[in-house]
N, C-alpha and C positions, 0 to 999 in steps of 0.2 A: 179603361181600354174600351169598353162598350160605348161610353159617351163619345169618345173621339171617333169611333167608327161610324156612329150615327151622324155626327156632324159632316164627316167626309161624304157619306151617302147623300145627304141633303145638298151639299155643294155640287156634287156630280149631277144630281137631278136638275139643279138650277141651270147649270151650263148647257145641258142637253135641251132643256125647254127653251133657253135663249136662242140656241142655234136653230131649232125647229121654227120658232117664231120669225127669225130672220129669213129663212127660206120661204115661209108662207107670205111674208111681206113682199119680197121680191116678185113672187108669182102674181100677187094681186096687182102690183104696180104694172107689171108687163101686160097683164090681162086688161087692166083698165085703159092702157094706152091704145090698145087695138079697138076699143069700144067706141071711141069718139070719131065720128065721121063728118066731114063737111062735103056736102054734095054741091057741085057747081055745073051749071048747064050753059052752053054757048049757043046764041042765035035762037033758032026755032027748035023744033023737037028732034032735029037730026044731029045735034052735037053730042060729044062723048063726055062722060062723068069722070072726075078725078077725085079719089079719096085722100084726105090729108089727116094726119094724127097730130094732135097738139099735146105737148107735155108741159105741165105746170112746174116752172122752176122752183117756186116756193115749196111745193109739196116734196119735190126731190130733195131740197135742202133740209127740210124738216125730217124727211126719212133718213137722210144721211146723218143728221145730228142725233136722231134716235139710235141709229146703229152705233155711232161713236159712243153715245152714253152707255148703251148696252155692253159694248166691248170694254169700255172703262170699268163698268160694274163687274163684268166677267173677270177682267184682270185683277180688280181689287179682291173679288171673291177668291180667285186663284191664289193671290198673294196671301190672303187670310188663311186659305186652305194649307198653303205651304208652310206659313208661319205656325199654324196649329199643328201640322204634321211634325215640324221641327221641334215644337215645344213638347209634343207627345213623345217624339223620339228621344228628346233629352230626359223627359220624365221616365220613359221606359228604360233608358240607359242607367239613370240613377237607381231606379228600382232594381234593375238587373245587378248593378254593382252592390246595392245593399243586400240583395238576395244572395249574391256570391259571397259577400262578407259573412252573412248569417250562416250560409252553408259551410263556409270555411271555419267559422267559430264552432258550429255543430260538429264538424269533422274533428276539430281540435279537441273538443270535449269528449267526443267518442273515443278518440285515440287515448286521451288521458284516462277515461273510464276503463278502456280496454287494458291499459298499462296497470292501473290499480287492481283490476280483476286478476291480471296475470300475476302481479306481486302477491295478492291475497291467496291465489291458488298455490303459488310457490311456498308462501309462508305456511299454508295449511299442510302442504305436502311435507315440508320440513318438520312441522310439528308432529305429523303422523309418523315420520321416520324416527324422530326423537322418542316419541311414545313407544314405538315398536322396540327401539333399542333399550329403552328403560325397562320395558316388560321382559325382554330377553335377559337383561342384566339381573332383574329381580328373580327370574326363574333360575338363572345360574346360581345366584346367591342362596336361593331357597334350597336348591339341590345340594349345594356345598354345606349349608347348615344342617340339612337332614342327614347327609353322610357323616359330618363331624359328630352330630348327636348320636348317631348309631355307633360310630367307632368309640365315642366316649362312654356310651352305655355298656358296650361290650368290654371295654377296658376296665370300667368300674366293677362290672360283674365278675370279671376274672380276678381283679384285685381283691374284691370282697370274698370270693370263694377261697382264694389263697390265704388271705388273712384269717378267715374263719378256721381253715384247716390248721394253720400254724398256731392260732390261738387255742384251738381245741387240744392240740398236742401239748402245747406249753401248759395249758390248764391241767391236763391229765398228769403231766410230769410234776407240776407244782403241787397238785393235790396229793399225789402219791408221796412225795417228799414231805409235804406238810403233815400228812396223816402220820407218817412215821415219826417225824420230829414232835408232832403234837402228842402222840401216844407216850413218847419218852418224857416229854416235858410235863405231860399231865400226871404221869406217875410221880415224878419228882415234886411237881407243884402240889399235888394232892397231899403228899406226905408233909411238905412244908406248910401248906395251907391249913391242914388240920391242927398243926401245932400252933400256928399263928392265930388261927380262928378262935381258938379258945381264949387266947389272951386278948385278941381284938374285940371279942364279943363283950367281954366285961367292960372294956374301955368305951366301946360303942354304945352300950346300954347307958352308961353314965353320961356320955356326951349327948346322946339322943334325948334323954330325959331333960337335960338342961336346955337343949335347942327347942324341944317341944314346948317347954314352958315359955321360952322367949318368943317363939313363933305364935303361940296362942295370944300372948300379950300384944304382939305386933299386929296380928290379924284383928283383934278387937279394936285396937286403935285405928287401923286402916278402915275398918268397916264404919266406925263412927265418922271418920273424915269423908268417906265416900257418901255416906248418908247425908252429911251436911252439904257436900258439893252438889249432890243430886237435887236437894231442895233449892240451893242457890241457882242451879241451872234452870229449874222450872221458873223461878222468878225472872231470869234473864230472857227466856224464850217467850213467856206469856205476859211480860210487862207487868201490868197492875192486876194480874189474875188473882194474886193473893189478897188484894184489898178490894176486889170487885164483888158483884153480887153472887158470883159462882166460886169465889176463892175458898180454899179449904180453911176450916176453923182451926186455929192454933192455940196452944196453951200459953204462949209467951206474949210479949208486948206486941201491940198492933203495929204492923209495918216495919218490924225489925229485920225482915228478910231471913229469919232462922226457921227451920222446920219445927213443926209442932211436936208435942211429946209423943204422939202416936202416929207420926207421918210415915213411918216405915213399916207399919203393921196394919192389918185389917181390923175392922171393928167399927167405931163410931163414924169414920169417914167413908163408909160404904165399901170397904175392901180394896181401895186403890191406894197407890203410893206416889210419892213425888217422882220416882223413877218411871212409873207407868205414864204419868202425865207428860214428863219430859220426853220419853220415847215417842209418844204419839204426836206431840208437838213437832218433834224432829221429822216424823213422817210427813206431816203437813208441809213443812218447809221444803223437804226434798221433792214432794209432788209438785209444788209451785215452781221450784227452781228448775225442774226437768222440762218445764214448758217455756222457759226463757229462750229467746232466740240466740243469744250469745252471753252466757253468764260471766264470761271473763271481762266484759265491758263494765261490770259493776263490782269488781273485786274491791274489798275494803269499804263498801258503802252499806248503809243501813236504812231500813224503813219500818215504821210501826204500822202494822195492819190490824184492823178491827174486823174479826171474822165472826160469822154466825152460821152454825152447821145444823143440818138435819140429823136425825138419829142414824141414818145410813151413811153419813159422812159427806153427803152432797152439800155443796156450798149454797146457802140461802142468800147471803149478802156479804160484801166485803168493801171496806173503805180504808183510805190511808189517813193516818193521824200524825204525820210528821216524818221527817227523814229526807233522803235524797230524792228530789222530784223525778229524776229519770228512772231510778230504781222503783219508786212507788208506782209510776205509770206502767212500767214493764211488768211489775208483779201483779197489779190489778188485772191486766190483760191476760197474763199467764194463768192466774188463779181461776179465771172463768172457763178455761179449757182443761184445767188440771184434774186428774183422777185421784181425789183424796180418799184414802182408805177408810173403812168403817171403824169407829172407835172400838178398842178391844173389849170394853165393858161399859155397862150403863153408868157406872160410877165415874169412869173417865169422861164419858160424854157429858155428864152433869157438870163436871168441872171446866170443860173447855168448849161447850156449845155456844157460848157468847163471851169471847175473850179477845185480848190483844196479843198479837204475835210479833215478837221482835225479830224481823226478817233481816238476816245478815248474810253477806257473802265474803 
């Protein structure tokens, strides 16, 4: 717009200058026509002088042509100005139309945003109402629950009190009746029992003597079986402990899996038994198993662990020597964080400080 205005101003100045120049030119021509004089004298010195003005037709024609050219230039300039104004007007109209379209689009977007905001506000208001209704419903439910609990507690207390009273009365009546019946029955039973007791005592003594003899024989047999099972359990839990450098010395054949002659007693083996070793080995297994993430994942699986313990039960080293890879990996990790108890005795420690543990789940 500023460029078009500047062009219009230039065109106006050109037209004004052209008009001023035309006026000056006409004035000069008129003035010059009065400047040319021809003096004529008649006869002697007593005649009159006549002034005549001569006009150059060529100059007038040239002046006329110049005026025509200037007017043609002015018309062309005016046409250019009008054409430029029309072009500028069209451009302005196009810009105004584009601006109106832009404003229309902006208004459309504003109305859409306003509608969205209105919908969002309505949704928020609805959500707030729903939340308020939910809170009110929760309060009503809480009050109802509290009231029901209070009524239930009162009813339970009343029922308990009534039941206790009835039970106390029934117990007193039953006790009184039972005491009377018991006293009568006791007297009769005492008399009968005294008679039968004498007879039964003799028979019982005879039977007890026979059962005692049988029980003693069974106990001796059971103790021997448990002793053998304990020794076998040690072999199962400690793997090759019985044949390693820390294995207990046995009186039987090497590697037969049977307990030695003195395995159940103290003496040459340092005061320890197979049961002591088995129990401590079981404690080690329980300590490691307690640190497994999920022991149920390894049910029915087995891993042979080679352990090395310090005197206080702390783990010096541990490796796996066969078995289920997953269980072995989990057991190695669990053993490093397990709290292994201290050996119950120095003798047990000497037997298990460097041994193989058959870790089963």
